[in-house]
N, C-alpha and C positions, 0 to 999 in steps of 0.2 A: 428196274432198280429205282428207288426214290432218289432223286437228285439232291445233292448237298452242295453247300457253297464252296467247299474245298475240293471238289472232284476235279476241276479243270486247272488246278493250281500246280505250281512247281515250287518245291521247298529247298531250303539251304541251311545246313548246320554251321553254326559259328562256335569255335572253341575259343572263348574270349581271351584266355591267357595268351594265345598265340596269334590273335587276329590283327590288331592294330593298336599300337601304344602311342598315346598322345602326351603323356607327361614325363617321358624319358626314364621311367624306372625299370624298363626292360620287360614289363608285363602289359599285355593288352588291357583295354578298359572300355567302359560303356561309351565314353565320348569317341573312342576309336570306331565303335560300331556306327554311331550316328554319322560320323564323317564319311562312312563308306556306303550309306544307304542308297545314294544315287547310283553308285557302281553296281550294286545288287539289282536295283530296279532296271537298269539298262541291260543287265544280263538276262532278265526275264523272271526274276524271283518274286514270288508273292508271299510266301510263308517263311519266317526265319525262326529256327530253333536255336536257342542259345544254351550251351552247356552251363552247369551251375554257376550262379553269381552270388549265391548265399554266403553268409559268414561261415568260415571253415578254417580248420588248422591245415588243410591241404595235404593230409596223409595220402589220400587217394584223389588228388586234384579236384577238390571241391565236392566229391561224392560222399564226403563225410561232413555233414552239415551240423554246425553247432547252434545256429539260430535261423529258423525258417523265415523269420520276418525281417531279416536284415540283409542288406547288400554288403558284401565284404569290402572294406575300405580299399583294398588293392584294385578293385574294379571301379570305384567311384562312390557315388551317394544314391540314395533313393530319389533325390531330385533329378539326378542324371537319368535314372531309369524311367521316371515319369516323362522326362523330355524325349527319351527314346520311343516310348509308346506313342507320344503325340506326333513325332516326326514320321514314324512308320505309318500312322493313320493318315497323315497328309498325302502319303504316296500310295494309299490303298494297299498297304502291306500289313501282315499280321505277325505278332510276336508270340512265340511259344517259349516257355521256360522248362527246364528239367524238373521232374518231380521224383524225388528220391525218398520213398516212404517205406521201403523194406527195412531200412536201418538209418541211424543218425550217427553223429560223432560221439566219441566217449567224452568230449568236452561239453556236450549239450547239457543244459540244466537238469533235464530229466534223469540222465544217467549219473550225473554227479550226485543228485539226491538219492539215487538208488544205491550207489556205493557207500554213501554216508549211513544208510540204514538198509542193509541187504535183505532184511526180512519185512520191510515196510511197504507202504503204498506204491512207491515209485519203482521198487524192484519188480513189481508186476507189470510195469510198462515194458519190461524186457523178459528174456527167458533166463531166470536164475534157477539152476538145477543142481541137486546134490550129486557129488561124484559117486562112483560105484567101485567099491573095493579098493579105494585109494587111487582110482584112476578117473579120468574125465567121464561124463555120463555116457558117451558113445564114441565110436571111432571114425567120425566123419573128417574128411580133409576139406579145408576151405578152398574157395576158388583161387586164392592167392598162395596156397600151400600151407602145410602145417595143420594142426588141429583147429576145429571150429570152436573149441571150448577154451576159455581163459579163466583161471582160478581167481576168485575174489579174495583178495589178501585177507588173511586172518580168519577165513571160514572154510568150510568144506563145500562151498558153493562154486559153481562155474557159470559164466554167462556165455551165451551163444553169439557167434559172429560168423556168418557164412562168407564174409569178405575179410578185410584186415581186422586185427584185434581192436583197432581203434574205431571200428564200425559195428557197434552192438546192434543186433537185430531187434526191431520193435515187435512187441507182442500184439498181433492183430486179433487175438482172442479176447483181448481186453476192450470192452466197448468204450471205455473212457479214452483210450488211446485213439481209437478210430474217430471218435467225436472231435478230439483235438486236431487230428489231421484234416478232417473235413472242414473244420472251421478255418484252418490255415489256407486250404485250397480255395475256398470261397472268397477269402480275403484278397488273394491274388487275382482271381477272376473278376472280382468287383472293381479292381484297379484298371481293368481293360485288357488283360491278357486274352488272346484268342484260344488258348488251351495249353496243353502240356505234352512233352515227350515223357513217357513214364518208364522209369528205370527198374530193371530187374524184378518186375512186378509178380512173376509167378512164384517167387520165393516167399511171399507173405504167408503162405499156408504150410504148416509143418505137420509131421507125424508126431503128436504130442508125447507119445511114449518114448521117443528118440531111441529106437532099437539100433543095436549094432548090426553090421553086415559082414559078410566075408570080405576081407581086405582085397584091394585090387592093385596093391603096390608093396614094395619092400618095407615101407614105413609102417606097415600094419594098419593103414587107414584105407578108407574107401571114399570116393568123391561124394561130396554132400548132395549132388544131384540125385543120387540113389534114393535118399530120403525124400527130397522134393518131388520126385516123380511118383512116389507112392502116396503122397498126401492127397486127400480127397476133400472137395468142397470149396476150392478157391473161388469158384464162380459165384458163390453166395456173397463173399466179401466184395468181389468186383462189381456185382450188380448194385450192392448197397453204395459202394463208392460212386458209381455212375449216377445213381438216383439222388444222392445227397449233394452232389457237386456239379459234375459236367453237364448233366441233362438240364439243370436249371439255367445254365448260361449258354446252351447250344454250343458248347465248347468243342473244339477239334482235339482229338487225342490220338497219339501214335505210341504204341506200346513196344517195349523191348521184351519179347517173350521167347524164352528157350524152354525146352522140356514140356511143351504142350502135348497133351494126349491126342492121338490121331483123329478122334472124332469131335474135337472141340473147336475146330476152325470157325464154324458158324456161330458158336456161342461167343467167340472173341470178336469177330469182325463182321458178322452178318448184320442185316438191317436193324435188328434189335440187340446187337452185340454189345459187349462190355466197352469196346473202343471203336473209334472211327476207323482206324487201320492199325497195322502192326508191321514192323520191319520184316522183310524176307531175308532171313539169314541162311537159307538153304544152300546158296552157292559157297558160303563160308565153310560149310561142313566138309567139303572136299579138301580143305587145306589142313585139317586136323591131323596131328600125329597120334600114335597109340599112347605115348607116355608124355608127350610135351612137344615143344617146338623143335627140339633137336632131332626127332625122328619123323617129322612131318614130311609127307611125300612131295615130290615135284608136281607142278601144275599139270593136271590131266584134263585137257580140253574136253574130251568126250564125256567124262564123268560130270564135269561142270555144266556142260550143255544139257545133259540128261536131267540133273536136279533142277536146273532153271526151267526147262520145259515142264517137268512134273509139277513144280510149284505153281506155274502159271495156269496149268490145267485144273489143279485142285481148287483154286480160288475162283475159277471161271463163273460159277453160279452162286458164289457165296458173298463176296465183297471185294474190296480193293486192298492190295498189299502196298506197302511203301517200299519202293525199289531202290537199292543202294549198291554201289561198288566199293565204297569206303566210308568210314566214319572215325570218330575219335578213339575207338577201341580196336581198330584194325589197321594193318599196313596199307600203303597206297595201292589203289586198284590197278594202276598202270604197271605196277611191279608184281601183282598177284595173279591177275586174271588174263595175262597176255603171255604167249610163248616168248622165249628170249628173242627170237628174230623179229617179233612184233612190238618190242618195247621201244617205240619211236613215236613221232608225232602222228603219223598215219594210223598206227596201231591204237594210239590213245583216242583218236577221233572215231575209229571203228568201234572200240569198246563203248564209247559214249553213245553212238548211234543205237547199238543193240540194247542199251540200258534205258535211255530216255524214252524210247518209243514202245516199251513194254506196256501191257495193261497194268494200271496201278499208278500210284502217286510217285513221281520222280523226286528223290531226295539227293541233292548234291552236298558235298562236304567241302569246306573252304580249301581252295587250292586245287581241287579236282578239275575245275574249269580251265586251269592253265597246264594241267598235266604234271603237277608236283610229284616227286618220286621219293622212294625210301632214302634215308640218310645213313650213310656208313659212319659209325662212331669209332674212334680210335681205341677206346677202352670202355669197360663196363661203368667206370666212374662218370662217363659223359651222359649216361642214361639217367632219367629221373623217375620213370615209371616203376612202381612197386612190383607189378607183375613181371616186367622184363628182368628185373634183378633176381626174382625168384626162379624164373625160367633159365637164366644164365647159370645159377648155382645148380639147378637140376641137371643141366647139360654137362657141367663140369663133373658132378658126382657120377654121371653115367659114363665117364671116361673120355669125353671130348676135350680137345685142347682149347686153350684160351681163344685161339683164332677161329676154331670151328664153332665154339659156343657163341662168339660174337657174330659169326655169319648167320647163325640161327636167329639171333636177335635182329640182325639187319633185315632178314626176310619176314619176320613176324611181329616185331615190337610195336606196341601202341604209340611209342614216341615217334615213329615214322610219320604219323599223321599229326603230331603235336609240335613239330618244328615250326618256327614262325612263318607266317604267310609271306610270300615273296612278291612284294609290291613293285619293286624296281631293282635296278642293278647297283644302286647306291649302297653305302655301308649298311650292314645288317638287313639287307634286302628291302630297305625302306620301312621296315617294321618298327624300329625304335631308334632314337638318338642316343640311347644308353647302351647298357650291356644286356643282351637278350637273355631271358631266364633259361632258355634251352638253346643248344647249338643251332645256328642257322645252317640250313643245307647248302653246301658249297655250290650246288647247281643253280643258285639264284641268279648268277651272272647271265646265264643263258635262258633260264625259265623264270619269267616275272611278268606281272600284269602290264607294266608300262611298255615293255617291248612288244607284247602281244596285241595291245590295243592299237598299235601302229601297223600291224601286219594282217592283211586281209586273209592270209592263209594260215594264221596261227590256230592253235587249239582253242583259245578263248573265242576267236571270231567264229569258229565252227560251232562251238557250244551255243553261241547266240543264235546262229542260223537254225540249229536243231530245235532249240526251245521255241523260237519264233514259228517254226513249222508246226510243232505240236500244238501251240496255242492259237494258230491262225483260224480265222472265221471258217475257212473252207474245210479244214481238217480236224478241228478241235473235237467235234463229236465222235469221229471214228477213232481217234487216238485216245479219247477218254473212255468211251463206252463200248467200242468195238470189240468183237471176240478176238481171241488169240488162237492161232492155228499154226503149229510147227510146220516147216517146209524143208525139203531137201535133206531129210534125216539120214538118208543112205550115204550122203556125202560126208566123208570123215572129218574134214576141218571147216565145214560151213556151219555157221549159226544163222538160221533164217526162219522167218515166220511171217504170216499174214495177219494184218489187222483188218477186220471186215465188219461191215454193218450196213443194213438196208441196201443190199445189192452192190455196195462199193467194196473194193479190196485194195489194200496197199501191201506190197511186199517189202520187207526189210531183210536185207541179205548182207552177210559179212564173211570174208574169207580169212580165216585164222591160219591158213596153211602157208607154206613157203613158195608155192608155185601158183601160177594163174589158174583160175577155175572157170569153166564154161557151164553155165546153168541154163537148161532148157525150160522155158516158160511156155505154157500152152497158149497164152494170150499175148497181145501186144501191150506195151506199157509206156508210160511217160515218166521220165526221170524227174523226181521232185528235189532230190538232194543226193550228192555223193561226196566222199571225203578226199578224193585225189584224182589226178589226171589218169587217163588210160582205162577208165570204166566206160563200157559201151553196152547199149542194148540194141541188138540188130534183129530186124525181121527175118524170118526163115521160111516164109510161105505158109499157107493155110492158117493164117492168123496167129501163128506162133512166133516166138522170139528167143534170142539167146543173149543171156547176160554174161558179159566178160568181166570177171573180177580179178584184178591183180592181187598178189599177196598184200594183205592189210587193207584191201579195198572194201568199202561199204557203200551200199546204195539203198535209196528209198524210192520205190517205183509205184505209181498208181496204175493198176491194171485197167485197161480200157476195154 
């Protein structure tokens, strides 16, 4: 594999609205990010992805962009952003922005011009389609619920929005639109960005006849992914995008890709692929319900382990995946991928061990490094996320009580990851001196950065050790480029694998079960790191050894 500058790095996602507020308005800002760069550097972070900072009405928390060339005043100024780039560079850190180019805001100048003249030039920047027999053009359900089609007032035209109605989809078939977007991307890269996280990019290609399909719900609609999955030729758009922008700047790109076809992995992240890497969402797939959050299954360790192993093996000879256990669109990993008995500090460290040392690029999300948890809300009014509100209503219509519907939101809401960062045990978790825009998780008194920085046994201290090990001179090569080989697959509650390269092998093993596990290893080994007391590796004769792992125990062992 051709080595790239980003291969040995560790990345971190910042959700700016909830990260650090320096002006007391209850909303995080760019100066707040600058203030915490040294904290991130000490943690071991190299690459920082910042969720949207662009001007926006915030219908979907900044993923509805009204001006791609402006910083929203709530976050600060362009001068603040330029200072952030400069300060990051001083620390050998790299800044990524979110790139949202499947859709924009309905307040964007292009869409406002399209509405003013629905049959004119700017209407072709979007998908304006005639209705059929007095109905919308087709029966797709948007990602946020309801029809993807919104009627243009005073006409028989409808515009397409795969997300909220305030997020009209951009028409990638229009070469002028693509040229405008490429110009914008190059403008940001010329400023000094290292690259982008690319939002919902698979959606840019549509089936232009917009056929209706058999409904998959009582609303007479079918999920819009049905159409997206049938669209052909997205790779042509993605290669042009790369050629006209990223490639010219040697930019790093990490894509959010769902609904990719089975044989397309190499096209997306191979050596000549569309992107540097893409997030591995396969573990998330085991959390989905058939109809929504309300009928989502309980955590199934074995299914989760299976999809994780499969994903690692599939990309083995193709490229690198970006490994995550949480982000701004998912609930907290410590409440999602751990059995109930393991939802404690040792369990959180165990989960970190198995994730950070996988083959691929580790991506942490703010608060993950201190073990932040899901936040129980007292009512649906305390939630801000548009998807959560839709899922709550879906659950209520399905017959769930208010309490049951709220519990589904507690388990799955995106707002779990968006509660303010817990910096200290002071008021508002040290996030703001004002009133936080979203409820602060009450657990901040026990779980916060300030307390954990003083505790050598804290989750934060363990994350630092883990990242230090991964990036150390002695082990960087094997953890970056080494093969992945599952181990102890017959053990019901063990997640274990070898990382191996050039005759060296490292065993990563974790016990997700309730009772102690004894794992027989054919060779002897040296303990590099473990997450708790009581973990031992004992020789058993003939060069073998036995690894004793208590419940929630995790160990990293170099095989000798």
